[in-house]
N, C-alpha and C positions, 0 to 999 in steps of 0.2 A: 385430396384435390383442392385447389384454391377456390373458394366460393365466388360465384359470379353475381354481379349486381342484379337485383330482382326487378328493378324499374330503371329505364335508361335515363329519362329526364322528366321534370315537371315544370310547367309554366302556368302560373296562376295570375289572372288579371281580375281585380275587383273594381268596379266602376261605381260612381255615385248613383247611377240609375240602373245599370245593367251589370251583372256579374258574368264575365267571360272566362271560361276555363279551356285552355289549349295545351296539349302535350306536344313538345317540340324538342327531341333529342336530349331529354333529361333535365331541362331548365324550367324553372317556375316563374311565371310573371303574374304579379298581382297589381291591380290598379283600382282606384276609387272613382274613376271618371268614365264616362261613355264617350267614345270617339265616334261621332256621328258622320257617316259617309254621305256626302252630298255631290251634286253636279251643278256646275255654274250655268247661268242662264244662256250663255252664248256658245257653249261647247259641250262635247261628250266626255270631258275629263272627269275622272273620279277624284274627289277631294275629301279632306277630313278636317275637323276643327281641332286645333291644338288646345289641350287642357292640362291641368296639373293632376298628379296622382302619385301613388306609391309603387315602387318596383322592387321586387325581391327575386334574386336569381339563386337557384340551388341545384344540386345534383344528388341523385339517389343512389344508394349502394346497399350492400349487405355484408354481414360478417358474423363474428362469434365473440362471446365473452371469453377472455383469456385470463390466466393467472398472472399476477405481477411477477412472481418468482416461482420457479419449479426447482426442486432438489431431487435428483435421481441418483441413488447411491446404494451401496451394499456394505458388507463386512470388510474390515481391513485385513482379515486373516481367514484361513480356512478352518473348518470344523463342523461338528454335528449340532444341529439346532435343538436346544432343550426347552426353550420357552419363547412364546410370542405374546406380546402384551397389548397389541393394537389390531384393529381391523380396518378395512376400507371405510372411509367416511368419518373416522375418529378425528377429533381435533387434538393436536399435540403441541407441546411447547419445546422451544429450543433446549437441548441438553437432556431431554426425556429419553429414557431407555425404552426401546421399541421391541427388541428381541435379544435372545441370549444364546451363545454357543457354549458347549461343554468347556469349562474352565478349570477342571480339576488339576491338570498338570501345570497350567499357568499360575494357579494359586499357590501351589507348592514351591515353584521357582521364585515367586515373589517373596514368600515367607523366608526362604533360605537367603535370599539377597538381603532382606531387611535384618536378619539375624547376624549376618556377617558384618553389616554396617554397625549394628548396635555393639558388637564386640570391640570394634575399633574405638568407639566412644565410651567404652566402659571405664570405671575407676581403675581397674587393673592396667589398662592400656595407658592411662594418664600417669600412673605410678612408674611404669616402665620408662616412659619418656623423661620424667623428672630424674630418674636414676641415670639415664644416658647423658642428660645435661650435666649432672654432677661429675661424671667420669670425664666428659669432654672438657670441663672446666679445669680439672686436675691436669689433663693432657696439655691444655693451653698454657697453664702456669709453667710447667717444666719445659715445654717447647719454647716459650718466651725467654726463660732463663738461659737455655742453651744457646739460642740465637744471640741473646744479649752478650753472652760470654764470647761467642765467636767473632762478633763484629764490634763489640764494645757498647756499653750503655749509652755513651754519648752519640755514637753513630745511629743506633737504633732509635733513640728518642728524636734526633734531628730528622731522620727519614719519616717517622710517623707524623711529626709536626708539619713537615713540608707537604706530605700527601694530603693532610687535612686542609691546609691552606690552598693547595691546588684545586681541590674539590669546590671550596668556597668561591674561588676565582671563576671557575667554570660556570657555577650557578649564577654569579653576578653578570658574567658576559652574556649568558643566555637571556637573562631578564632584561639587560640593557638593549639587546637586539630586538626582543619582543616588544618592549615598552620603552623606547628611547626617552631619556630625560636628563637634565643636569645632575639630579641626585643619583640616578643609576650610573651615569658616567663617573661620578665621584667615587661611588662604591667600587667600581671596577678598578679605578686608579689606586685606591687604598689597598685593595686586596692584592693587586699586582706588586705593590711595594712590600707587602707582607711576604709574598712568595720570594721576591728578590732577597729580602733580609734572611729568610730561612734557608735559601740556597747557599748563602755565604756561611751561615752557621753550620750547615752540613759539610761544606768544604773544610771548615776549621776542624770539625770533629774527625773527618777522614785524615787530615794532616796529623792530628794528635794520634790517631790510630796507627799510622805508618811510622811515626817518629818515636813514639813512647809505648803505646799500648801493646803492640806486638812484642817488643822487647820484654816488657814487664810480665807478660802472661804466657808467651810461647818460646822464650829463649831456652836453648838446650843446656843442660848441666850434666856433668858426670862426676862420679864419686872417685876421689883420689885418696889413697892411703887406706889403712885398716885400723879397726878398733877405735881407740881414742884419737888417733891421728887422721881418721877418715874425714874428708870434707868435700863439699860440692864445689866444683870448678866449672866456670862457664866454658862451653865448647865454642871454639872459633873455627872459621873457615876462610879461605882466601877468596876475595871478591874477584870474579873472572874478568871484570872490566878494569878495576883500579889496581888490582894486585894487592890490596891491603887486607890485613887480617880483620875480619868482622865477626860479631857474634853469630853463631848458627841459630837460626830461628825456624821452628817447625810451625809456620803459620797455616791457618785453615785454608783448605783448597776451595776453589770456586764451587766444586760439587758438594763439599761439606756444607757450605753456607746455603746453597740452593735447597738441599734436603731439609735443613733447619727451617728455612723460610716456608717451604711447602708444608712441613709438619704443623707449623703455627697456623698457617692459613686453613688447613684442613680442620684443625681443632676448632677454630673460630667459626668456620662454616657449619660444622656439626652443631655447635651451640645455637647458631642463628636458626638453622632449619628446625631443630627440635623445639626451640622457644616459639617459633611460628606455629609449629604443629600442635604444641600444647595449647596455644591460644585458640587454634581452630577447634580443638576438642572441647574447650570451655565455652566457646561462642557459637560454634556450628557454622562459621563463615570462613571460606577459603579466600584469602586476599588475592587480588589480581597480581599476576606475574610471580607468585610465590612458587618456589621450586623445592625439590627434595624428594628422596625415595619414598619417605613416609607419606608425603602429601600426594604423590602419584598413586600410591596404594589406596589412600582415602578417596581420592577423586574417582578412581576406577570402581570402588565399592559403591559410591553414590551413583555413578553412571549405571551400574548394574541394577540398582534399585529402580531407577527411572525407567530403564529399558524393560524390566520385569513388570513394572506398573503399567507401562504402555501396552505390553503384550497382553496383560490381564484386561485392560480397558478395550483392546481390540476385539475381545470376545463378546462385547456388547455392541448392538446396533443403536447408535445414539442420533437423535434428530438434530441436524445442523441448523434448521430454521423452524419457526413456528408455522403452523398451517394445518391443512386437511390432508389426511392420507387418501390419495386418489388411486394408488396402485400398490399391490402387495403380492409378490410371487415367492411365498415361503410357507413351509409346513414343518411341524415338529418331527424330529427324527431325521430330517433331510440333511445330507452332507453338502455343504456349500463350499464354493471356491472363492478365494479372495479376488480373483480376476472378474467375478460377476459383479458389475457395478450397477445393475439394474434390478435390484431386489425390491426396492420400495421407492415410491414417488410421493413427495409432499408438495402440495401446491398452496401458495398464499393467495387467497381470494378476498383480501381485505378491501373494504370500500374506501373511497369511491371506486367503482368498477372500471376496468380497462378493457377496451374492445379492439379487435383487429377488423378493420373495415376495408372493403374493396370497391372501387369505382371503375366505370368504363374508362379506357385510356383517353377517350374524347373529352372527358371531364377533368383532364390534368390541371386546367387553369383554376379549378375549384380547390385543388389540393394545396392548401396553405396552412402552415402551423398557426394556430390562434383562431382559425375560423370556427364559428359556432356550428353546432350539430344538434339536430333533433333525433333522438334515439327511441326506438320501440323494440321490445323483446317478444319473441315468439311465445314465451310462457306468461306474459303479462299483457293480455289483449287490451287494446284501446287506452293504453297509458303511454304518454310521451315524456321523455326525460331529457333535460338539456345537457349538452356536453361540449367539449372543446377538442379540436385537432391538436395533438401534442407532438406528432412525428409524421413526416412524409418520407417514405423510403425513396431514395434517389433512382432506383431502377424499377422498371415495370415487372410485375409478377406474372409469369407465363402460366396460363391454364390451357386445358385441352381445346377450348373454344376461342379464346382471345387473350390479349394482354390487358392486365388490370393494374390500376393504381392502388398501392397498398398504403393505408393510413393507420396510425394508432390514435384512438380517441379515448379520452377519460371523461367520465361523467363529472358534472360540476358539483355534485353533492351525493351524499349517501341516499340509498333508497330503502324503504321499509322491508322489502323482501330479500331473502338470501337466495341467490341463484347458483346453479352449478356451472363449472367451467364448461365451455362448449355450447352454451345456450345461444341459439340463433338470434340475430338482430337485424333490423332495418335501420338505415341512417340517412337523414337528409342533411347534406353538408351545405351550409349557407355560403355562397360565393360572394354575395354583395347585396346591399340594401340601399335604396334611395327613397326618401320619404318627402312628399309634397313637391316633387320636381316636375319640370315641364317634360312631357312625354310625346314622342313622335313615332309613328309606325316605321319600321325599317324599310317598307316599300316606298316611302317618300325620300329615302336617302340615296344619294348618288356619290360614289367615291371619285375623288379627283386624282389626277396623275401624281400630285404631291402627297397623296395619302390622306387628305382630309375629306370632308363631306360637304355637299351642297344640297339644298332643297329648292323646290319651285313653289313660291308663295303667290297667292292670288291677291294682288294689291291694286285697288281701284279698278277692278275688272281686268287687270293685265297680269300676265305671268312674269314673275321676277325671280331670277336665280339669286340665292343668298347662301353664303358660307356659314356653316354651323359647327360648333364644338360639341362632340358627343362624349358622354361618359359611360355609365353602366348600360349594357345592352345584351339582348339575346336574339334569337332568330325572328322575333316578331316586333319588339318594341325597343326603343332606346331612350336614354336620358339626355336631354338637351341642356348643356351647360351654358351656352350662349348662342345668340343668333336668331332665336325664336322666342316669342312671348305667347302666353296662354291666349286663346280665342282667335289667334291668327288661323288662316285657312291655307293648307298646303295640298299640292297635287300628289296623289298616291299611285297614279297609273298613267 
């Protein structure tokens, strides 16, 4: 239930000659002057002399000491409790192990995962990778020679040179787009020229391939004659278009060349993947965007270790914050469920203390962040501590009796005593102060249609109405900002 203010209002008035104490709806009025009531010689009017004094307006409320932070949590997994290391009231630090579940199976799974990962990083694993790299390099050599034979050394070299130039051109274009400059533009121009030149070289190589290389390497011959008279004779065929007799050439098919290119690419990719994998085994770091079956296996093994480590860690109840154990619902041998998130509560009661304070809704005008507050605690009799309003909730808090204004107050400094959360408090919220100001009873004020105020002043024995500007006020007295001076006499009735 939301606490209700213990006192509605206080108004304290301290005078130079007489101390007046009046309670009026939760406001406190204090003055250092005596406002003497008099009657004029020629009438029955009640009057008072205007003097200077101090005015303090406040509202009283009550509340409790609250923790700055509460952590209410439980185990991340299910299991049987084997150990409890804390009790209610203990101070704990963040990361501290508070309780333990049976972790026998989790420990075994973690050790198995680590062993599997160690085997992947073993010297035997590195040796096997080096051997595969050597085999792939041999495959690459023969695949390259075969492709070179099928399309000619000149074409293969021209293709590779052009591919390298095109990559460099793409890099230069990306750089020029990201960071435009004359130098970047010149680099793009030069690399484009290189690409154009190498395209021409490739065209020349392909022309040579068609006109000479195919005949030199793939022309068909047949053996004519026997014994010493046997000789190789070029096989000819009739060109279906021209009708001429031309050499019969058994040139490589598109499929043959494609297979050769694929074999070379696969060999190179195998070398690349294994070299990266070998580097990972030696450094322990997997490069970003690295691919390969071996790397996938290694990544999965590392992930298995992490998951097993997390599962083992979940068997421990670990403090997420530092503070005091304020609730603990746990016993050794108990079977707990991971869905129970309310096993333990840790509260941070670090100083300066924070308070939840409630005022009557009529005191809403006192609820301003930054207002000063005088605080007393039920456990610390006759001691008052200064504080400040740090938060005003925008909605009223409903209780069974009334609506209340909810504030958060923080003490301005540490106190020597440690107090438990929930300690009851009384608070006097200072709504305003005016020192050494001209004061007038509110009975002397009359509101105008325009929303201002006038008073009736006795001047030379005559009643004279005068407009005044009012500042801080309560149900009994008001601060006069202009329109009246001290020692003047005003009508109060």
